[in-house]
N, C-alpha and C positions, 0 to 999 in steps of 0.2 A: 532642243527644239528649233524649229525652222519657223520663218515668216514667209508669206507668200503674197502674190497678186494673183487673184483670181480674175478671169477674163472671157466675158462672153465673146462668141466668135463674129458672127454675122453683124454687121454695124460697127464693130469695134475694131477687129483685125482685118477683116475683108469686107469688101462692099456688100451690102445687103440687096440682092437681085431678086429676092422671093424664092424661098426653097432652093437655094443653090446648091449643086452637088456636082456639076460637071466641072473638070478641072480648067477645061478650056475657058470657064467663065470666070474663073478665079481673078480677083483684082485686090491686091493688098492695099489697103488705105494708107495715103501718104503720111509718113511720120510714125506709123504703127512699129515698123521693124526698129526705129530708132528708140521708141518708148520701151520696148521689150529689151533691147539691149541695155538700156539705162538701168532697167530694173535688175538684170543680170548683174551688173557692174556694183550695183548697191547691196547684192547679196540676197535678195529675195529670190524665192522659187516662183516660176511663172507658169500658171496652170490655166488651161482653158475649160470652161464648163458650158455646155452648150445644149439648148433644146433642138432636136431635130425631129419635129412631128411629121415632116414629110415622109419618114420612114412608116409611120402609123398610117398615114393617109395613102401609102401606095404610090407615092411619086418616085421614090427611088428606095435602094435597099441598103442595108447596113454596111454591105461591103464598099457601097458608093461612097458613103460618109467616111469610112475608114481611109480609102484610098485619097479622097479629097483633102482629109486633115494631114495624111502624110505628105502629099505634095505641098500643102501650106507651110509645115514644118521644113520642109526641104528650102524652100524659097525664103524663109526667115533665117535659116541657117547660113544661106549664102550670103545674107546681109549682115551675118555677125551676131544674130539674135537667137537665142535658145528658149524654146518651150520645153519644160521639164516634164509635162503630162498633159494628156487631153482626155476629158470625160465628156459623154454626150447621152442624152436621154432620147430614145428612140419612140417613147410612148405619146398617147393622148386619151384623155379619160372619155371624150365623146364623140370626136371626129375621126376615130381610127378606123380604116377600111379593111386592115390587116389584123386579123382577130388577136394574135398573140401579142401585138403591142396596143390594142384598145383596151386600156385600164387605167385605174388610178394607181399611182406609184408614189415613191419617196423621192424619185430624182428629178422629176420635171420642176423647174423652176416655176413658180416661187417657192417650192419645197426645198430646203437646204441639202437634200441627199447626197448630190454629187460633191459638194462642198465638204460635207462631214466625212464622206469617203475618202477624199483626197487628203484632208486633215490627218486621218487615220493611217493611211498607207505611205504618206511622206514626213510624218512626225511633225504637223504644223501647229503652232500655237494660233488660234484664229483671233485671238484678242489684239494681235499685233499684225493682222493681215487685212487685204483690202479686196473688196469685190467691185468691179468696174463693168459697168453694162449700160446699154442704150434703151432697156425697157424696165418698166416699173417691177416687173417679175424678177429681175436681176437684183434690184436693189433690195426687193423683200427678201429674197433667198440669202443675201449677204447678210442682212440684219438678223434673220432667224439663225443663221449659223454663228453669230457673235462678232462679224467682222466689221470693219469700217467700210463705207461706201462712197463711191462717186458715180453720179449719174451723168452720162455724156450726151450731147446732142445740141444742135444748133441753137435751140431754144432752152438749154438748160443751164447755161452760163460757162460749161465746159465743152469747148466744141468737139475735141477728139481725144485719142488715147495719149498722143504727145503732149498735150495740154494737162491731161490727168497726171501724166508722169511728172511733169514740172512741178505740179503743185505738191504731190506726194514726196517727192525728193528735195524739194526746198524745205519742207519742214522737218525731214529726216536728218537727224544728228548722227545717226550710227552709219557708218562707212565700212565698206569692205576694203581689202588692201588697195586695190585698184582705185576705187573711190576716194580714199583718203590721199592716195598719190596725185590724183587729178585735183583735188580741193587745195593741196599744198602747193601746186604749181600755180593756180590762180591767187592764192594768198602772197606767195613771194613775188609774183608779177605786180601785185598791188602795194608791196613794201610793207606788208604786215609783219609783226615781230611774233613769232611763233613760239609759244611755251608748250614743252611736251612733258608729261609723267606717265609712269605706268604703275601697275599693281593688280592685285587680286580683286579687291575691293568687294569682298564678300560680306553680307550684311553691313550694309552702310550705316555709320554712326557719326556723332559730331566731331570726333576727331578726323574723320575723312574729310567733312565738309569744310572744316576750318582749314585744312592742308591745302584743298583744292581752290578755296576763296583766296588765300594768300598766294597760290601758284598764278592764277588768274592776273593778280596785281603786277606780276613781272613782265607782261607783254599785252599784245592785242588780242590774240586768240589761244585759247587753252586746248590742247588735244590731249585725250587721255586713252592709253593703250592698256588694255586689260588682257590678263592672261586666260587663255582657253581653259576649258575644263579638264583637258588632260594635262595641262602645264600646272594648273593648280594642284591636282593630285600629287604630281611629283614634288612640289614644294611643301604642301600642307599635310599630306597624307590621304589615304584612299576614301575618308569620310568626307572630304571636301571636294569641291566647294558645296555651300548649303544651297546657293542659287546658281542656276545655269549661266553661261556666257551671255546669252541674250538678255535674260532678266537683269544681270548685273549691269549690262550695257544700257538697258532701258532706264533703269533707275537713275544711273549716272547722267544720262541724256536729259532727265528732267530738271537737273539743277542749272539754274541760271548762269553760273560762273563757268559751266563746262560748254565748249563750243561744238566739239566732235568727239566721238568715242569710236575706237576699232579694236577688234580681238586680234590678237597674235598667237599663233600656234608655238613658236619657238620657245625654249627655256629661258631666253633673255630677248630684251626688245632691240637688239644690235641690228637686225635686218629691217625692222620697222623704222628705226631712226635713219637709216639710209634713205628711206623714202621721205620721212618728214621733215629731215633736215632742220631741227629747230634751233633757235637762237639761244634758247635757255632749255636745258633739262634738269627738272626738278627731282630732288631725291629726299627722302625723309631724314630728319637729323640723325637717326640711328645708323645711317650710312657713312657719317663723317670719318669714321675710324676703320672702315672697311674698303677693301678693294672694289672697284666698280668697274664691271666687266665691259660696259659700254661707254667708258669715258673716253678712250681713245677715239672712238668713232664720232663722238660729239665734238671733241676739240679739234680733230682733224678737219672737219667740215666748218670750222670757225665759230662753233658754239661753245657754251660754258655750262659747267655743273654748278647748281645752286642748291643748298640744303634749307629745308624747312623744318622746324622743330614741330614735333606732334603735341597735340593737347595731351597733358598728363591724365591719367586714369581711364583712357579709352582704348580698346582693342577689340578685334572681332573675337578673338580666342577667349578672353574674359567675358564677352557677351554670350558666347555659345555657353560656357560653364554656368553662367547665371541662370540661362534658360534651362540648363539641364537640372539645376538645383529646384527648379519650381516644381519638379515632379514629386 
């Protein structure tokens, strides 16, 4: 499953000039492209959901909106910002002058129809997603869909999309590969001692928590790399993981001892370690007598490998067997 940032269009990405539809009138709000780019780098899908009642009112046609949106996406793309999809509602229940658009629908915000459609088509988990808008109808639609929301506007405490992005990403401990690379650069510049560990972390149990708490004591910042779902299947078999990559990352991010979480697709964390470049790489005590593929990478960059013994009596495999026996 994916997580997403849902954005209203007018007043959030482009300046709201009242039923805007002409490309020559388009003006991207300052900082909006930077915000979208930041969401891209953090691993969010970015999706626009916009009411366009001007179509129902007869002010412009659907094709005008499609062309306007395409031009907006092109402008953002030139600035390095990627919108994954755009949805718009052409209807109005009472003010429509064009008969086929004059109706009550499930897509016009505050109804959540566009968000729900996008979630289905893009495999989005709405519990971990955000709706950002400048009208109450945006916020209501987001809440009805099950998203977290941010209301932007000069009088709302959050002035613009760039500020909203700062709030979300400051709270967010789950980083993409690019995001963790940028984070590590800042940590190194601040002379922070980075501790790294990796694993599947499927069905978190007390042994995991103890291990991570002990790892955090070895430095200033603890970064956890978790195997992707495909990687877990190779290691643990086709019935694993029990929880998806993002679900596992979300649970780990909830632990106070964990500062950042990132998912890696490779079979080993070697490529990720080249990015993180930790001072300490932590492995479980069961690895002491085994060859460690990533040891050379860690030590070549001046780091060291440290082993932490697991708590006896805890394992995900035994936990799964225990659950099965409950049948």
